[in-house]
ZALO-219978 format. One record per residue (C-alpha): x, y, z. Coordinates in pm, 1 decimal, decimal comma, padded with zeros to 6 digits. Example, Ala and Ser with C-alpha at 12.3 -4.5 7.8 and 13.67 -1.06 7.14 Angstrom:
2
01230,0 / -00450,0 / 00780,0
01367,0 / -00106,0 / 00714,0
//
This chain:
648
05759,0 / -06624,6 / 08514,1
05722,2 / -06259,0 / 08588,8
06065,4 / -06177,4 / 08486,3
05939,6 / -05909,8 / 08225,2
05806,5 / -05704,7 / 08481,4
06149,6 / -05661,7 / 08654,0
06370,8 / -05355,6 / 08627,0
06702,4 / -05387,8 / 08500,1
06889,2 / -05385,5 / 08806,4
06658,9 / -05686,4 / 08944,6
06748,9 / -05881,6 / 08626,5
07123,8 / -05839,5 / 08682,7
07076,1 / -05987,7 / 09032,4
06991,6 / -06337,3 / 08837,8
06727,5 / -06603,2 / 08876,1
06755,1 / -06651,0 / 09230,1
06676,1 / -06313,4 / 09326,4
06406,1 / -06249,4 / 09048,2
06174,5 / -06473,0 / 09211,9
06137,0 / -06215,5 / 09498,1
05873,1 / -06041,9 / 09319,2
05735,2 / -06330,7 / 09099,7
05392,8 / -06478,5 / 09117,4
05370,3 / -06801,6 / 09357,8
05281,3 / -07116,4 / 09189,9
05370,7 / -07493,5 / 09201,5
05344,9 / -07727,4 / 08912,7
05177,6 / -08055,2 / 08957,6
05158,5 / -08309,6 / 08685,2
05245,0 / -08040,2 / 08414,5
04969,3 / -07821,9 / 08552,7
05058,8 / -07476,7 / 08694,5
04855,1 / -07418,9 / 08996,5
04844,0 / -07129,2 / 09249,0
05020,0 / -07155,0 / 09557,1
04781,0 / -07156,9 / 09858,1
04690,4 / -07303,2 / 10173,2
04536,7 / -07602,2 / 09996,2
04785,9 / -07674,9 / 09718,7
05083,1 / -07630,9 / 09968,1
05142,3 / -07827,8 / 10295,8
05357,6 / -07688,3 / 10569,1
05724,8 / -07771,0 / 10471,3
05811,7 / -08041,4 / 10717,5
05841,0 / -08432,2 / 10760,9
05555,5 / -08505,0 / 11003,4
05737,7 / -08778,0 / 11185,1
05997,3 / -08551,0 / 11329,0
05864,1 / -08188,4 / 11233,1
06176,9 / -08101,7 / 11098,2
06276,4 / -07945,4 / 10758,6
06480,5 / -08180,5 / 10536,3
06656,7 / -08210,5 / 10186,2
06381,4 / -08446,0 / 10064,6
06124,4 / -08184,8 / 10170,3
06307,3 / -07908,8 / 09965,5
06366,8 / -08150,2 / 09665,2
05998,2 / -08228,0 / 09664,2
05906,9 / -07853,8 / 09659,1
06159,0 / -07798,5 / 09394,4
06024,1 / -08080,9 / 09183,0
05660,3 / -07911,1 / 09222,1
05838,5 / -07596,8 / 09107,7
05731,6 / -07392,4 / 09393,9
05818,0 / -07057,6 / 09311,2
06100,9 / -06906,2 / 09517,4
06163,2 / -07228,2 / 09699,5
06544,4 / -07175,4 / 09678,8
06504,2 / -06910,5 / 09936,2
06420,8 / -07189,9 / 10171,4
06704,4 / -07420,8 / 10089,5
06982,2 / -07534,2 / 10330,2
07338,6 / -07365,0 / 10299,7
07561,6 / -07553,9 / 10085,5
07828,0 / -07738,0 / 10257,8
08104,8 / -07532,7 / 10178,4
07894,8 / -07214,0 / 10244,6
08137,0 / -06933,1 / 10297,7
08210,5 / -06563,6 / 10214,9
08291,8 / -06634,2 / 09866,3
07965,5 / -06817,3 / 09801,9
07783,5 / -06547,7 / 09968,0
07943,4 / -06287,6 / 09769,3
07870,6 / -06458,1 / 09444,3
07504,4 / -06484,1 / 09535,4
07466,6 / -06099,7 / 09589,8
07724,7 / -05978,6 / 09318,0
07957,8 / -05884,0 / 09608,0
07961,3 / -05850,4 / 09977,4
07641,7 / -05671,1 / 10077,9
07699,4 / -05376,9 / 10268,9
07378,1 / -05394,4 / 10453,2
07100,8 / -05632,9 / 10540,7
06821,1 / -05598,5 / 10304,3
06579,2 / -05347,4 / 10447,0
06199,1 / -05258,7 / 10379,1
06164,8 / -05065,8 / 10064,9
06466,4 / -05195,7 / 09895,8
06456,5 / -05339,4 / 09570,5
06553,0 / -05702,6 / 09698,1
06295,3 / -05678,0 / 09975,0
06077,3 / -05987,9 / 09938,9
05726,0 / -05931,8 / 09777,3
05378,4 / -05987,8 / 09958,6
05366,3 / -06288,8 / 09758,1
05704,2 / -06440,7 / 09879,5
05612,3 / -06354,4 / 10222,2
05271,2 / -06547,6 / 10164,6
05471,0 / -06869,3 / 10032,0
05679,9 / -06847,1 / 10339,0
05358,2 / -06840,9 / 10567,3
05222,8 / -07128,3 / 10376,4
05551,4 / -07335,6 / 10423,9
05530,3 / -07267,3 / 10795,9
05175,1 / -07367,9 / 10833,9
05024,1 / -07017,0 / 10894,4
05287,7 / -06925,3 / 11163,5
05412,3 / -06606,5 / 11001,5
05255,5 / -06270,9 / 11175,0
05298,8 / -05924,4 / 11021,7
05390,1 / -05692,3 / 11321,5
05125,1 / -05496,3 / 11461,0
05319,9 / -05313,6 / 11759,2
05124,0 / -05401,3 / 12105,4
05044,1 / -05060,3 / 12167,5
04844,8 / -04983,9 / 11817,4
04502,7 / -05059,0 / 11982,2
04545,9 / -04695,5 / 12137,4
04611,6 / -04516,0 / 11849,6
04309,7 / -04396,7 / 11636,8
04498,5 / -04362,2 / 11332,7
04654,5 / -04741,9 / 11351,9
04352,2 / -04887,5 / 11186,7
04305,0 / -05161,0 / 11490,2
04216,1 / -04889,2 / 11736,1
03985,4 / -05054,7 / 12027,7
03920,5 / -04812,6 / 12320,9
03828,5 / -05132,6 / 12564,9
04151,7 / -05316,3 / 12457,2
04363,2 / -04985,9 / 12507,0
04221,6 / -04936,3 / 12834,5
04308,8 / -05292,7 / 12934,9
04651,4 / -05248,5 / 12799,6
04707,6 / -04948,3 / 13002,7
04580,1 / -05097,3 / 13323,2
04813,9 / -05379,3 / 13285,1
05124,6 / -05208,9 / 13109,0
05370,8 / -05322,8 / 13405,9
05268,3 / -05672,6 / 13413,8
05512,7 / -05884,5 / 13239,0
05270,9 / -06146,2 / 13106,6
05105,9 / -05861,8 / 12878,7
05457,5 / -05849,7 / 12698,7
05581,5 / -06188,6 / 12708,4
05239,7 / -06307,9 / 12535,4
05319,7 / -06069,9 / 12270,1
05539,4 / -06171,1 / 11944,4
05736,0 / -05850,3 / 11937,6
05718,2 / -05636,9 / 12262,0
06014,6 / -05609,6 / 12474,7
06027,7 / -05492,4 / 12834,4
06253,9 / -05218,4 / 12749,6
06075,2 / -04931,6 / 12554,5
06429,1 / -04760,3 / 12494,1
06490,2 / -05047,8 / 12235,3
06175,4 / -05018,7 / 12054,5
06274,0 / -04672,0 / 11958,9
06021,1 / -04563,1 / 12209,2
05748,9 / -04594,6 / 11951,9
05392,2 / -04673,6 / 11961,5
05342,5 / -04650,6 / 12326,8
05002,1 / -04699,6 / 12426,1
05025,8 / -04397,5 / 12642,3
05111,1 / -04165,4 / 12379,2
04820,0 / -04278,8 / 12167,8
04592,4 / -04252,9 / 12448,6
04663,8 / -03894,1 / 12520,1
04681,4 / -03771,3 / 12152,1
04430,2 / -03881,4 / 11918,7
04620,9 / -03773,9 / 11599,5
04941,7 / -03946,4 / 11707,0
05080,3 / -04204,1 / 11464,2
05202,1 / -04558,2 / 11561,7
05511,6 / -04643,1 / 11369,4
05734,2 / -04982,1 / 11384,5
06046,4 / -04814,5 / 11525,3
06277,4 / -05121,5 / 11575,0
06011,4 / -05376,5 / 11583,0
06083,0 / -05668,0 / 11333,0
05881,0 / -05658,1 / 11018,2
05739,9 / -06016,4 / 11069,4
05771,3 / -06289,7 / 11300,3
05750,4 / -06657,2 / 11279,5
05545,0 / -06805,5 / 11604,3
05722,0 / -07134,7 / 11621,0
05618,3 / -07447,1 / 11748,1
05846,2 / -07714,6 / 11568,6
06196,0 / -07723,2 / 11443,3
06117,9 / -07684,6 / 11079,0
05940,8 / -07346,7 / 11127,1
06274,5 / -07227,0 / 11252,7
06471,2 / -07388,1 / 10977,4
06259,1 / -07215,6 / 10729,7
06299,8 / -06885,5 / 10908,6
06670,7 / -06896,3 / 10921,4
06709,5 / -07041,9 / 10537,6
06495,6 / -06749,1 / 10426,3
06669,7 / -06476,3 / 10623,5
06995,0 / -06617,8 / 10509,8
06908,4 / -06661,0 / 10160,6
06740,7 / -06315,0 / 10122,8
07009,3 / -06146,5 / 10335,1
06742,5 / -06014,4 / 10614,2
06829,2 / -05943,5 / 10953,9
06728,8 / -06222,9 / 11174,3
06641,7 / -06176,7 / 11558,5
06541,7 / -06424,4 / 11815,8
06254,7 / -06337,9 / 12059,4
06132,6 / -06541,4 / 12360,7
05986,9 / -06327,8 / 12636,7
06109,0 / -05993,1 / 12566,4
06288,7 / -05980,4 / 12890,5
06582,5 / -05810,7 / 12740,8
06794,5 / -05500,6 / 12863,2
07002,8 / -05453,6 / 12562,5
06794,6 / -05457,0 / 12261,5
06902,4 / -05816,0 / 12173,1
06574,0 / -05947,6 / 12062,2
06423,0 / -05677,5 / 11834,6
06553,0 / -05501,8 / 11531,7
06389,3 / -05276,6 / 11247,2
06350,5 / -05452,6 / 10917,7
06401,3 / -05803,3 / 11072,6
06260,5 / -06128,4 / 11079,6
06207,8 / -06238,5 / 11408,9
06178,3 / -06605,6 / 11563,5
05935,1 / -06626,5 / 11837,8
06021,0 / -06934,4 / 12057,4
05786,1 / -06843,3 / 12350,6
05541,2 / -07126,2 / 12253,5
05781,0 / -07413,1 / 12278,7
05668,8 / -07474,9 / 12617,6
05744,7 / -07853,0 / 12663,5
05901,0 / -07971,5 / 12986,1
05992,8 / -08342,4 / 13033,3
06109,4 / -08500,7 / 13347,0
06367,6 / -08763,9 / 13284,9
06429,0 / -08982,6 / 13601,3
06781,9 / -09114,8 / 13505,2
07029,1 / -08970,4 / 13245,8
07385,4 / -09067,5 / 13196,4
07641,9 / -08861,9 / 13018,6
08051,2 / -08864,9 / 13049,1
08016,4 / -08643,7 / 13340,8
07673,5 / -08697,6 / 13520,2
07423,3 / -08978,5 / 13619,8
07109,3 / -08870,5 / 13755,7
06764,0 / -08683,9 / 13721,3
06717,6 / -08414,3 / 13456,2
06456,7 / -08208,2 / 13286,3
06441,6 / -08146,6 / 12920,4
06296,0 / -07795,8 / 12852,5
06151,0 / -07639,5 / 12554,9
06313,2 / -07295,3 / 12463,4
05985,7 / -07107,3 / 12568,7
05964,9 / -07243,1 / 12912,5
05999,4 / -06963,8 / 13187,4
06134,1 / -06959,7 / 13533,5
05810,6 / -07001,0 / 13704,3
05712,6 / -07290,7 / 13492,1
06025,6 / -07473,5 / 13558,2
06010,2 / -07415,2 / 13933,0
05653,2 / -07532,3 / 13958,7
05735,4 / -07853,8 / 13757,4
06041,2 / -07923,2 / 13963,4
05876,2 / -07889,9 / 14299,9
05576,3 / -08128,5 / 14166,9
05839,5 / -08383,1 / 14087,0
05999,5 / -08359,9 / 14428,5
06354,4 / -08181,3 / 14280,8
06518,6 / -07868,1 / 14275,4
06595,4 / -07677,4 / 13929,2
06847,2 / -07417,7 / 13877,6
06713,7 / -07067,8 / 13742,3
06681,7 / -06692,4 / 13792,5
06508,1 / -06508,6 / 14063,2
06277,4 / -06321,7 / 13795,3
05985,4 / -06534,4 / 13702,8
05941,8 / -06404,0 / 13372,3
06285,6 / -06526,2 / 13216,6
06279,6 / -06773,7 / 12952,2
06532,3 / -07060,8 / 13087,2
06638,4 / -07191,2 / 12783,5
06700,1 / -06895,2 / 12601,6
06891,4 / -06592,8 / 12682,2
06926,6 / -06712,4 / 13049,3
07120,8 / -07007,0 / 13014,6
07308,8 / -06899,6 / 12693,5
07418,7 / -06595,7 / 12891,1
07563,0 / -06833,1 / 13181,5
07259,8 / -06800,4 / 13403,8
07302,6 / -06662,8 / 13777,0
07038,3 / -06737,1 / 14032,6
06960,6 / -06820,4 / 14400,9
07160,8 / -07159,4 / 14415,0
07461,4 / -07004,1 / 14198,2
07677,2 / -06976,9 / 14529,8
07620,0 / -07375,7 / 14588,3
07597,3 / -07516,3 / 14259,8
07768,3 / -07245,9 / 14017,4
07613,7 / -07097,3 / 13708,9
07327,3 / -07276,3 / 13573,6
07491,8 / -07320,3 / 13236,6
07749,8 / -07530,8 / 13424,0
07452,4 / -07803,0 / 13455,5
07328,6 / -07825,0 / 13090,4
07348,9 / -08183,6 / 12977,5
07229,0 / -08151,0 / 12620,5
07136,3 / -07889,5 / 12380,4
06924,4 / -07895,9 / 12045,2
06971,4 / -07623,9 / 11819,3
06919,2 / -07500,1 / 11456,6
07240,1 / -07349,5 / 11308,8
07264,4 / -07070,9 / 11094,1
07296,1 / -07322,1 / 10802,0
06947,0 / -07448,4 / 10885,6
07065,7 / -07781,3 / 10999,4
06924,5 / -07899,2 / 11320,9
07197,8 / -08063,5 / 11555,4
07229,2 / -08188,1 / 11909,3
07543,2 / -08073,0 / 12104,7
07662,9 / -08252,2 / 12408,3
07981,5 / -08387,2 / 12567,5
08025,6 / -08627,3 / 12271,7
07897,2 / -08447,5 / 11964,1
07926,6 / -08084,1 / 11839,7
08156,3 / -08033,5 / 12150,3
08268,2 / -07687,5 / 12039,4
07912,9 / -07566,2 / 11999,5
07810,3 / -07739,4 / 12339,8
08098,1 / -07529,1 / 12506,8
07985,2 / -07207,8 / 12330,3
07616,2 / -07232,1 / 12372,7
07661,4 / -07255,7 / 12765,8
07762,9 / -06897,0 / 12828,3
07862,6 / -06749,1 / 12495,2
07541,5 / -06548,9 / 12460,1
07225,0 / -06573,7 / 12285,3
07120,3 / -06501,6 / 11928,4
07487,6 / -06574,0 / 11806,3
07527,3 / -06959,7 / 11709,9
07195,1 / -07065,7 / 11637,9
06841,9 / -07094,8 / 11753,9
06803,7 / -07330,9 / 12071,5
06483,8 / -07518,7 / 12057,1
06545,1 / -07718,2 / 12387,8
06789,6 / -07790,3 / 12669,8
06827,1 / -08092,1 / 12897,8
06954,7 / -07975,7 / 13252,2
07020,5 / -08156,7 / 13572,7
06812,9 / -08113,3 / 13871,0
06888,0 / -08144,0 / 14246,2
06742,4 / -08293,7 / 14557,6
06487,5 / -08074,2 / 14768,2
06667,2 / -07886,2 / 15033,8
06602,7 / -07657,1 / 15325,2
06637,4 / -07300,2 / 15317,1
06674,7 / -07005,5 / 15576,6
06711,9 / -06610,4 / 15561,8
06589,0 / -06269,3 / 15609,2
06416,4 / -05987,4 / 15433,5
06377,2 / -05609,9 / 15539,0
06302,1 / -05280,2 / 15401,0
06476,8 / -04969,9 / 15534,0
06388,8 / -04598,9 / 15461,2
06675,9 / -04423,9 / 15598,7
06457,9 / -04125,8 / 15744,0
06227,3 / -04380,0 / 15930,9
06519,9 / -04530,8 / 16084,7
06693,7 / -04198,3 / 16179,7
06985,1 / -04280,4 / 15957,3
07209,8 / -04000,9 / 15832,6
07368,3 / -04043,9 / 15509,2
07711,5 / -04087,4 / 15673,9
07560,3 / -04384,7 / 15889,9
07381,0 / -04527,3 / 15614,9
07699,2 / -04586,9 / 15414,8
07887,4 / -04707,8 / 15725,5
07609,4 / -04976,7 / 15782,8
07657,9 / -05061,5 / 15396,9
08051,5 / -05074,4 / 15434,1
08021,5 / -05321,1 / 15713,7
07803,1 / -05546,7 / 15486,8
08007,3 / -05531,2 / 15213,7
08345,8 / -05602,0 / 15418,0
08188,0 / -05921,7 / 15510,3
08074,3 / -06058,7 / 15137,4
08363,7 / -06333,3 / 15116,0
08274,4 / -06470,3 / 15442,4
07892,1 / -06506,0 / 15339,2
07979,9 / -06617,8 / 14978,7
08169,9 / -06898,0 / 15114,8
07883,8 / -07026,4 / 15309,9
07670,6 / -07029,6 / 14984,6
07467,3 / -06730,8 / 15045,8
07259,0 / -06527,3 / 14791,5
07233,0 / -06174,1 / 14918,2
06990,5 / -05999,4 / 14687,6
06896,0 / -05644,5 / 14756,9
06842,2 / -05299,4 / 14592,5
06930,4 / -04949,1 / 14691,3
06759,6 / -04657,1 / 14574,2
06813,8 / -04269,2 / 14617,8
06457,5 / -04125,1 / 14720,2
06554,1 / -03764,1 / 14798,4
06862,0 / -03558,5 / 14917,3
07103,1 / -03770,1 / 15123,7
06800,4 / -04035,5 / 15166,2
06768,7 / -04390,9 / 15047,3
06536,5 / -04688,8 / 15039,5
06740,1 / -05053,2 / 15096,0
06542,6 / -05343,3 / 15029,7
06674,0 / -05689,5 / 15112,0
06470,6 / -05947,4 / 14907,0
06588,9 / -06186,2 / 15014,3
06912,9 / -06311,4 / 15182,9
06887,3 / -06677,9 / 15187,6
07122,2 / -06951,2 / 15241,7
07052,0 / -07319,9 / 15103,6
07110,4 / -07630,6 / 15352,2
07108,6 / -07408,5 / 15635,4
06873,9 / -07404,4 / 15933,1
06730,8 / -07067,8 / 16077,8
06933,7 / -07100,6 / 16417,2
07249,0 / -07130,6 / 16172,5
07148,8 / -06820,5 / 15984,6
07084,1 / -06601,7 / 16267,7
07414,3 / -06711,5 / 16419,2
07578,4 / -06614,7 / 16078,6
07443,8 / -06283,7 / 16080,8
07480,7 / -06191,1 / 16451,2
07819,5 / -06008,7 / 16425,9
07681,9 / -05795,1 / 16161,7
07367,8 / -05682,3 / 16330,0
07578,4 / -05620,2 / 16642,4
07802,4 / -05398,4 / 16447,1
07512,7 / -05218,1 / 16308,3
07381,5 / -05184,0 / 16644,4
07681,5 / -04996,4 / 16745,7
07617,9 / -04767,1 / 16480,8
07285,5 / -04683,6 / 16594,8
07116,3 / -04905,2 / 16324,4
06867,6 / -05146,8 / 16502,0
06754,7 / -05355,8 / 16239,6
06444,3 / -05620,9 / 16296,2
06485,1 / -05850,0 / 16009,4
06167,9 / -06073,7 / 15902,2
06307,2 / -06428,5 / 15899,7
06186,9 / -06721,0 / 15723,3
06245,1 / -07089,8 / 15696,3
06148,5 / -07344,6 / 15438,8
06196,1 / -07704,9 / 15370,7
06202,2 / -07646,6 / 14980,7
06311,2 / -07405,5 / 14728,8
05986,4 / -07338,3 / 14532,2
05810,4 / -07213,7 / 14844,1
06117,8 / -07010,1 / 14936,0
06119,6 / -06865,1 / 14608,6
05728,2 / -06790,1 / 14571,5
05698,6 / -06631,2 / 14919,3
06025,3 / -06446,6 / 14955,2
06119,0 / -06285,0 / 14606,4
05955,6 / -06027,1 / 14461,7
05726,7 / -06074,0 / 14131,9
05820,4 / -05954,7 / 13803,5
05732,7 / -05588,0 / 13732,5
05821,6 / -05424,1 / 13401,2
06005,3 / -05102,1 / 13410,6
05910,5 / -05014,1 / 13044,3
06042,3 / -04656,6 / 13012,9
06321,1 / -04415,9 / 13070,9
06574,4 / -04647,3 / 13225,3
06894,0 / -04809,8 / 13151,3
07157,9 / -05009,8 / 13356,7
07488,6 / -05160,9 / 13319,3
07681,1 / -05396,3 / 13565,8
08004,9 / -05504,9 / 13702,2
08155,4 / -05826,3 / 13861,5
08360,0 / -05740,8 / 14169,7
08639,3 / -06021,8 / 14206,9
08738,4 / -06150,6 / 14566,1
09080,0 / -06022,3 / 14517,3
08946,4 / -05696,3 / 14613,6
08910,9 / -05804,5 / 14971,8
09253,6 / -05904,7 / 15011,9
09388,9 / -05556,7 / 15042,1
09225,0 / -05291,0 / 15269,9
09327,4 / -05002,6 / 15042,8
09178,2 / -05176,7 / 14724,2
08856,6 / -05271,6 / 14923,6
08817,0 / -04915,4 / 15074,0
08853,7 / -04771,4 / 14720,6
08590,9 / -04998,5 / 14570,9
08346,0 / -04916,8 / 14832,0
08399,2 / -04532,2 / 14827,2
08354,0 / -04545,0 / 14432,0
08038,4 / -04735,3 / 14497,6
07893,4 / -04504,1 / 14761,3
07993,7 / -04189,7 / 14519,6
07796,9 / -04353,9 / 14222,5
07504,4 / -04403,0 / 14466,5
07528,2 / -04051,7 / 14601,8
07515,5 / -03931,7 / 14236,2
07180,0 / -04089,3 / 14181,0
07252,1 / -04425,9 / 14057,3
07039,8 / -04737,1 / 14192,4
07227,5 / -05031,5 / 14308,4
07103,0 / -05381,8 / 14243,5
07342,3 / -05614,3 / 14428,7
07410,1 / -05977,8 / 14494,3
07652,7 / -06127,4 / 14735,5
07716,0 / -06448,9 / 14561,8
07980,7 / -06663,2 / 14387,2
07977,8 / -06826,3 / 14042,9
08242,5 / -07084,8 / 14102,0
08238,2 / -07384,6 / 13878,4
08148,9 / -07702,7 / 14049,8
08379,1 / -08010,5 / 14047,0
08304,9 / -08233,5 / 13783,9
08097,4 / -08017,7 / 13535,3
08227,9 / -07981,5 / 13194,2
08398,7 / -07658,6 / 13083,2
08183,6 / -07402,9 / 12933,2
08189,4 / -07041,7 / 12795,7
08044,7 / -06907,9 / 13101,0
08216,6 / -06561,2 / 13168,7
08536,3 / -06622,1 / 13346,3
08499,9 / -06311,1 / 13554,1
08221,9 / -06500,3 / 13738,7
08440,1 / -06758,4 / 13851,7
08616,0 / -06516,4 / 14099,7
08351,4 / -06273,2 / 14191,9
08139,4 / -06244,9 / 14493,3
07971,6 / -05934,6 / 14434,0
07771,1 / -05868,0 / 14123,9
07627,9 / -05504,6 / 14093,1
07387,4 / -05349,0 / 13833,9
07395,5 / -04959,3 / 13818,7
07157,0 / -04758,3 / 13648,4
06927,4 / -04452,6 / 13633,0
06643,5 / -04287,8 / 13473,8
06553,1 / -03985,5 / 13276,6
06278,4 / -03765,3 / 13195,8
06079,3 / -03916,8 / 12909,7
06090,2 / -03691,8 / 12596,0
06382,8 / -03477,0 / 12729,9
06664,0 / -03524,1 / 12509,3
06935,2 / -03335,5 / 12729,7
06845,1 / -03532,9 / 13004,8
06852,3 / -03857,2 / 12828,8
07208,6 / -03781,1 / 12692,7
07322,4 / -03668,3 / 13047,4
07198,1 / -03991,3 / 13213,9
07302,1 / -04226,2 / 12938,7
07682,4 / -04099,3 / 12927,9
07683,5 / -04068,1 / 13300,9
07622,3 / -04439,5 / 13330,5
07862,1 / -04541,1 / 13081,7
08156,4 / -04288,0 / 13088,3
08134,7 / -04242,7 / 13459,1
07993,9 / -04501,8 / 13692,3
08097,0 / -04791,9 / 13459,9
08419,5 / -04656,5 / 13366,4
08490,3 / -04559,4 / 13729,4
08411,7 / -04907,4 / 13872,7
08611,1 / -05095,9 / 13603,8
08915,4 / -05057,6 / 13803,3
08796,3 / -05298,0 / 14069,2
08570,3 / -05491,6 / 13851,0
08653,4 / -05507,6 / 13468,7
08377,5 / -05799,3 / 13411,3
07999,4 / -05758,9 / 13359,3
07714,5 / -05979,3 / 13309,7
07640,4 / -05962,1 / 12942,0
07258,4 / -06027,4 / 13003,4
07236,8 / -05746,0 / 13246,1
07532,0 / -05530,4 / 13109,0
07589,6 / -05189,3 / 12954,4
07514,5 / -05200,1 / 12590,1
07780,4 / -04947,0 / 12553,3
08034,3 / -05137,8 / 12727,1
08371,3 / -05026,9 / 12539,6
08543,3 / -05360,9 / 12526,8
08226,7 / -05578,0 / 12582,6
08433,5 / -05903,1 / 12453,0
08664,1 / -05886,2 / 12766,6
08388,2 / -05765,0 / 12982,2
08091,6 / -06032,4 / 12919,6
08305,4 / -06326,3 / 12817,3
08652,1 / -06277,1 / 12982,8
08926,4 / -06494,2 / 12848,7
08675,7 / -06718,3 / 12667,2
08623,9 / -06447,1 / 12397,9
08886,0 / -06534,5 / 12135,8
08771,3 / -06920,2 / 12143,7
08412,6 / -06821,9 / 12115,3
08488,5 / -06564,8 / 11808,6
08667,5 / -06852,9 / 11637,1
08348,5 / -07086,5 / 11676,1
08118,0 / -06771,4 / 11556,0
08328,1 / -06746,5 / 11243,2
08311,4 / -07123,3 / 11166,7
07941,1 / -07168,7 / 11251,9
07816,0 / -06852,4 / 11109,8
08075,8 / -06689,1 / 10871,6
07829,0 / -06459,6 / 10703,6
07645,3 / -06309,5 / 11047,3
07302,7 / -06462,3 / 10978,0
07284,3 / -06407,8 / 11362,4
07367,6 / -06049,2 / 11531,8
07286,5 / -05890,1 / 11833,4
07433,1 / -05573,0 / 12026,2
07733,7 / -05710,4 / 12238,5
07706,7 / -06064,9 / 12107,2
08047,6 / -06243,8 / 11998,7
08166,6 / -06079,5 / 11679,3
07901,4 / -05805,6 / 11683,6
08152,4 / -05524,9 / 11616,9
08157,2 / -05607,1 / 11257,7
07819,6 / -05448,1 / 11218,9
07649,3 / -05131,3 / 11336,1
07264,2 / -05002,8 / 11335,3
07266,7 / -04708,5 / 11083,0
07088,0 / -04383,8 / 11187,5
07151,1 / -04421,2 / 11567,2
07297,7 / -04182,7 / 11767,7
07559,5 / -04273,7 / 12029,0
07345,4 / -04533,1 / 12192,5
07223,2 / -04794,2 / 11971,8
06840,8 / -04836,4 / 11988,6
06779,9 / -05073,2 / 11671,7
06570,0 / -04847,6 / 11472,2
06777,9 / -04845,8 / 11169,0
06918,1 / -05090,9 / 10903,2
07187,9 / -05316,6 / 11014,0
07511,1 / -05241,1 / 10809,4
07887,3 / -05378,7 / 10817,7
08121,5 / -05157,5 / 10979,8
//
């Protein structure tokens, strides 16, 4: 069927790949029928909405064209089998325009099997380009007016909140300013699957694996390293998996108590709202747009309660996941225990696609804390005095972390020797306001002696949700001209004055040179009784987490190169002496030894699990476990995902 139209090269690829350009049909009672919405039902057993061997067998019996592209990996799937299928190890993932790129007809069958869930990518900014074919002046203006609103991007199947990793293409501002400008895909995926059930994920993974297509996983687009996008890829969009189930009592090997089961698309604000409604406290991040069961928990998950309870990944009880072979499994303390360990801290887009996680919840508790905003000229602070103020604060980090503090503040250079310091907020769980004021009184007195008379705005609440809603900043999207890296500074730096002074001076110099500083005084110690996880071991000894970064002038290549090399080669390298670790979700995509920095002593075990679960690298993301076996071609020094993915 269709074989006579194939080129000699494609004929040599054998029957499996010949279907890539064949007409799409099924055979029912010896009658050949066109494969369409009427004759092909979504490929899933309705009872559990999973793809099974029975479903594949049924489709095979019907002789659906290209059905082998959706089959599970064989039980002994390994590099040898993979090489046999593709007549040698493919150097690169199949890319649009390649001979073996699936035809439109094959993509149509894929769409039919998913129940119409396949989306051909149209970049979010295309409505502002008169040459795009989808230009709409009214929609363009709405997009421009709300470009910084995270909901605009989280509700789009392919938009990410860091334009850099989209290849800075198809920006609405460009289209609105230049009527002749063209919108290109850049590093946007070619297609996305808007998943609402397990079967759709299984179909996507099987298809990508069997057709050798790059696969990415996309949830909210809250992504600072380009992990959730990629040119020529198929994207699994998990954002619509919004189920939240409250479980009054769960019993595992290590825990007995209430829990919540969260679909992969549940965001921080949705988790916090539901937990408050149920009269409990849930662990999550400070940013409301983050997907909890996506990259957040996969990366370890720090948040306002980390100093009290440890990292959020420590409190995951069970994980439902679709593996690279297409199989759907549950990982917990009794089954698939290596996966259970790896999926809690070992990074996203590495071992499979998580569909849901079951997590502990905790009793309601009180909170006390303070906020402030200091513009140094307004306070009459010289640069020298300002850093003496900061040094006094930094010196007390071990003392505050021991009391379960979460001190979240930002420092931005705003002019020559001038700074904006915003505390947003500093809070402590299970502490009264009287106790909080007593805790910080010695620091305020030390500041006053320096001529810094701060009058904080204090707060006290009887629950976490109101504390978070009222005191934390709401998500804003910095879309352009900015990149960051991070460092975790262990408490051992405070054991020696010379060491501590060296760290503080290095941080001071970086800020003076133009780096922004987003800092957290907190700790990520593992709580007794929680099962071991793959959380970066550098978190376990840290009491200062610092994110550094800077921006550049859009369109200025020399400025771009200067700033990005400054971040990696100067600031991150300089500070590594005192903090070799970083947080993978908010780290430097150019981290020279990312395995050690983002995973610590867990990396070698994670690598072994990766090789076992995903021997052919169905899943790949920058700085993910095992990612150094691949590179994005055509990129300069900084990988921005605009080229094809090839083996190193």
